[in-house]
N, C-alpha and C positions, 0 to 999 in steps of 0.2 A: 657463476651466474647461477647456482644449485638450485634458489628461488623460484625464476625464472619456470628452469627445464619442470620444478614439482608447480608451477603452477600452468602449466603445459600440461602437466599429466595431469593434474585435477580436472583440469573442462575436460580435456577428454575422455576422462573415463563417463564424467557428468553427463556429458554429451550425448556421449555411446550407448547409457543406460537409458537415457529417459529419451531419445528419438527412432536409434535404430531397433535393440532390441523389447524399446517402451514398453520402459518399468516403469514402478513409481519416483519421484522427485527423491521419497522421503532417503529409499534404499541407492539412490546414487550418489546423496547424501555422506551417506555410513560407506560407502567406499572409496569414494573419492579419498576425507580425512584416513582411510584405512592406508589407502594409496599414496600420501601428502606424509605416511611416517616414513620411510625406507630416506628419502631422503633429507633427513631430518640430524642420519650421522648413528655413530654408536649412542646413543642414549635419544634413540626412538622413545623403545617404552615407552620409561619416565618421561620424556615429552608428550605422547600422546598421555599416559596418565594427568597430569600436568591439563594439557589441555583441556579432555573430558572432561574432569572433575570441576575445574572452573566453570566451564559453560555450563552444567550439572547445574550448580550451585550458584548461578546469576541469575537476582531480583529480574530478572530483563526476562527471561524466558518461564517466570510462571507470572509476569503480568503478558503474556504474549495469550499464554493457556485462556488466564479470564478475560481477555475480551476476545477471544475465540467464543470461550459463553455466553459471554452479553448479546452478541449476535448472533446466538442460537436463541437465550432467553427471549434475544426482543419481535426474535421473531416469534416464537411460537406463542408469543404474548397478544398479538396484535399489534401491535405501538409501532414495526411500521408500516402496517395498511394502512392503520391511521392518517401514520406523519404525511405517505400519497395522496389519501384520502382530501388534506387539509391543502395541499398545493394545486390540486387537478382540479381543487371547489374555486379556488384563485385566478388561474390564468389557460385551463383545462378549454374556454369557451370563446378566446383566438386561435386568429391561425397557425394550426398547429401545433396548437396546446400541448396535443399530451407528448409531442419531440420537446416541446418546453418546460413540459413534467418529466417526462424521461431523464433531463440533463442537471435541472433544479433538485430533481430527490435524486437523481447518481452523490450530486454534487454533497445535498448532504446527510448522506448516507456514507459519503465517503468519512465523511468527516467523525461516523462514529464509529460505522462494520468495520472499515480498511482491509475489506476481505475481495477482491471484484471480484470474485466467481459466484459471491451471495449476494451481491452488489446488482450483476450481470443478471444474476434472478431473482432475485427481491423484488428490482425495478418492470427488468424485463416479459417476468408475468404478466404485468399489468399494466405494462406502456407497450406491449408492441403488437398485444391485439388492439388498443386504442387507434396507435398510429395506423395501424393498416385499416381502421374501418376511418382513418380520415382521407383514402388511399395514397396515402405514403408507402411505397414499395418494399418488400418483404429483405429482403437484402441489405437495404437503405437503413429501416429498422435494424436491424440488427446491429449493423456497422455504428449505429448511432449508442445503442448500448452496450456494449462491448468497446471501446473509443472510449464513451465515458468513464465507465468501472474503473478506469487509470487513477477515476482521484483519491479511490481508495488508498489507495500512495502516493499523495505530495499532499493531502493535508499529516498534520499528525492523529494520533499517534500510532504506524503500523510500522509491523513484527521486524519490517523493510530498517525504520528508521529506528525500532532498538537494536539489530544486527548492525547494523553501522556502527552506532553510538557504543555499544558497546563491546564491540571489536577492538582485541589489542591494539593494533592500526592508528584507529580514528577515539582513540577513550581519550589517549594523551592528552588528541590534538582539541577535542569539544569535551565541553557538560550538555548534558543534554538541556536542564533550561533555556543556554542560549541558543536552539536552535527551532523553539514551539514556535516561537512568534519569523522569526524570520522562515521554515516550511509553510507557516498556517502562508504568510506571503506573498511564496511560491507558487501553492497551490492556490493561490486569490488568479494570479498569472495563467496557468493550466484552465483553471476554470471560465475568466472568460476568453483565451483561443478555444474554450468546446462551447460555449453559445455562438461565439463567433460562424464556429463547424455547423451550426441545428440551425440561424440561420442560413447559410448556404443553403443548406440539402432541402426545410423549406419552400425556402425561393423556390429550386427547383424542380418540386415536386409540385405534382394536383393539389394538397393539402385543402382541406375546409375547416372552419374549426370545429370540434366538436359537439355531437347533439347531446341540450339536456337531459336525454333520459339516460345518458351514460356518465353521468358526474352529477356528486353531490352540491344543492345549493348552498353557496357558500356561511350560513350559519346551520344548516343543519353539521354540516364538516365541521367547523370550530369548534360548536359545542361537540363531536363526538370525542372533534382530535388534538382542539388546542394545546389539552398540555405536555402535545408530545415535545413542545416547543420547550419544556425542561429540560429535557434532554442537553440540548445544547445552554441552556443556564449551568446545569451544575457541570458541565463542566467544566467550566470558569474558576469553580469553588478555587481547588484546589495549583489552579494555574496565582488565581488570585494573590492566598499566603502564602505564597514562595516564588514571586519577585514584586522588584522596588518597596515602593516605601511602608507595605504592609506590613512582607515579611522582616524590612528591617526593625519596625515596631516590634512584628511580633519574638523575633530572636533576643531583643530587647529586654521583653518584658520575662521570657523566659528563657534567659540567661543560657543559649547557646543557639545553635542554627539552624532556621528551622528549615531552611533548605534540606538539613541535612536528617529533618529530624519529620519532614513527609515527604515520602518520594511519589512524587508526581505520577510516575509511571505505575505504580499500584495502588493510589489511590484513586484515578479519575475513572476504572472497567470497577472497580468495587463501587464508588456513585450510579455509574449508569448501570450496575447490575441494580441495585435496588431499586433506582429511580421504574425502571421498566419494570422491575416485579408491584412496585405501588403501582402504576400505570397500567399495566396488565391484567389485574389481579383476579379479577372475578376467570375470565382465560389458561389460570396455570392452575396446574391441580393441589388436591386439595387433602387430598390423603399421605402416607406414609408411600407407598406402597405405585403411588398416582408418577410421585414424585422418584422415585427412583427409576421408574420409567423411564421418568422425561428424560433424567440423568442417565441413564442405561443408552438412549437414542443419541442422545449427544455424544457415546464415548467415539464415534465415527472422528470425524471432528478435531477431535484430542490424537489424533493419531499421525500422522503425515503430519501434518502441523509443527506438533511436537517434538518427532523426530528429527522433523527438515532446522527447526531455528538451532534445537541441539547441534550438532554434527555441523550443521551450519559456521552453529562459534567456535568450536569446536576446530575444523578443519580452517575457518578465518583463522587462531592461535597456531594453527601445526602452524602453517605457512605462514607466521609473522617468527614462527624458528629459525625458519630458515631463510632470517635477511632477506622476508622479498621485496618490502618495500622498501626499502635501502635499494637497492638491488634495480629493481626498477624503475626507484624515482630519479637513478642514478643513469639509467636506460636511455630515459625519455629526455632526460635534460642534457645527453652528449648527444642525443638530436638535434640539441639546440634550436628548436621548433619556436613562434613568435609563437605567445599565450592564447589568442584566436587561432589554430590548427594543430595546438596542442590540444585545445579543449575542444576541436571533434573531434578530432583522435582519441578523447577518448572518451565523447558521445557516444563512438561509432562504438567502439569494441563496448561499454557497459550497454547501449543497445540491442548487434549481435547478441551476449551471452543471451538479453531476456527474452529470444526468444524463445529456444525451446524450454528454457528455465523460470522458474519463476521469479514474481522479484528480492523477495527475498535470499534464493541461492542465489540470485545474481549477485546480491549485496555483499555475501560470506564470498563467493569467488574475485568480481573484478571491482565489487563498489567500496571499500576501501581501500581498495590499494587506488584510485583515483582520484580522491580525495586527497590521500597522503600528497600523491604528487603534485596536486594542483595545487596544493599548501608550500610545495617547498621549492612552488611556482610561482609563488607571493600572492593567492588569491588565498582573502581570508575563508577559513573553516566552515565558516555559516555555509556562504555561499560555497563554499568548493561538493560541502555537503548534499544542501539541495538542492544543484543541479544531477549531482551523480541521481538522486533518486528521480527527479523531474526526468531524465533517461532512463531508468530501471521501468517509467511505471507504464512501460512502451508490452509487457509483457503480451497485453494480445496486438495489438500492433503493427506485427514483421510476422510476420510467413517462417516455420509454421503454426506460432500461432497460440496461446495455453489456452486456461483453462477459463476466461468470459466468453474468449470469443463463439468457441464451439458450446455454452449453454445458448450465448441470444442465439446462434444459427439453426439451435436443436428447437428453440421455444419458435421464434418464425420458422421454422421448416425449411432451410435454406442448403445450399452446400456452402460451406464455408468460403470455398476459395472466390466464389463468385463477391464475398468482401474482400480479400487481400488488396488488388489495388486501391479502392478506398481506405482499406486503410492506412498503408503505407503514406500515403499523400495526406489525405485529411488529419492522421493524427502523430503517427511516427515521425515522419520530417521536420511538422512545428516544433514538433516536441523537442524534438534537435537546437533544434531554432532555440528554445524558448531556454532551454539548458547554456548552452551559450550566453548569450543572452547574458544573464543570471553572473555567470560567471567573468566575462567583459566588465557585470557594474555600471550595462548598458539598463535593464531592466532589474529598479533598487526593490531588494527586502530589505 
């Protein structure tokens, strides 16, 4: 059971480094990778180099970086602000309108940006002050924004999805194109859950409809922001040409496999960056020096994300070399647990690990093993992957919580401790239930 010991050491080092020493998760992933290598035996150096080289050269790493820049560009170009203004003009005038806007906008941005902290910052900076003006207390407003940010994980194409499907453990079980639609449906179940939570919070509050002075008219908002809806249209283009009858027809026409010629994970951020640049052209730099400054200012976002993704892949590859997936699967199978109990156990493990770590790091640490174990128990690979991603979206919902929680609480100016109980009961536990029901096939995807 050397692989299980390796996983224990890997998790211990990451948790120690991020919680007690309070250093960055990027550093923790590097150290975790190095700690695993001795468990691979005499070939540690060779395995380490192979694992790292495989991670660095994986196209998913480059796609992840493209998504990071895409989110930064859409923010700087003012595209995200116009999208939120558009939503506000439509539903901001009803009771609890800003809360509904916060939830719907988080879902919309979750399908585009995928960074939970960025979603919390973008949506929270606009809707938290509005929610306060509409008589929603600050802790509830922060709870809503932090809890909604998790939808960045439960819609395609998050970095966590890439880490999961690109790992040596899950890659042979699941093609990324096969996961897109099931994850979309899984994300919609999570969106429905968020709508229910929003309704409950509004019902318990004294919120009133938002004054017209704080929102644009529908005509003005559509005039300024209707084009932002194109973001959701262009995302569909790579998906349409690589799936179904269209993919078959195009493959016949070019005399090859269109799904191999057109990489979905590479082209989606590309088309979004191009569309975002066209939509926000007036607010983007004109000269070369200004463009260089914009790129320079975006660099800090790449550092932690890039290191985390690369070494998450490398660590997962090294753990796979220890025989961890087979050993963990064998161990859980020996326990002879019924599927519902196995699903709950894996859900609790993933959620517990996601509390101090990011969803991406959680995928590398335990997500891949969770999927492999569920598949061995007879669960379809797509259902297992969607459920594990749902579990990992609890990054901000379990103490000590992740970056989205502290972003939301910082905007609302509240103590994060005041949100812990509601985040756990309103988000973590229901998401555990959604993931389990997906595994059991009760919630269709």
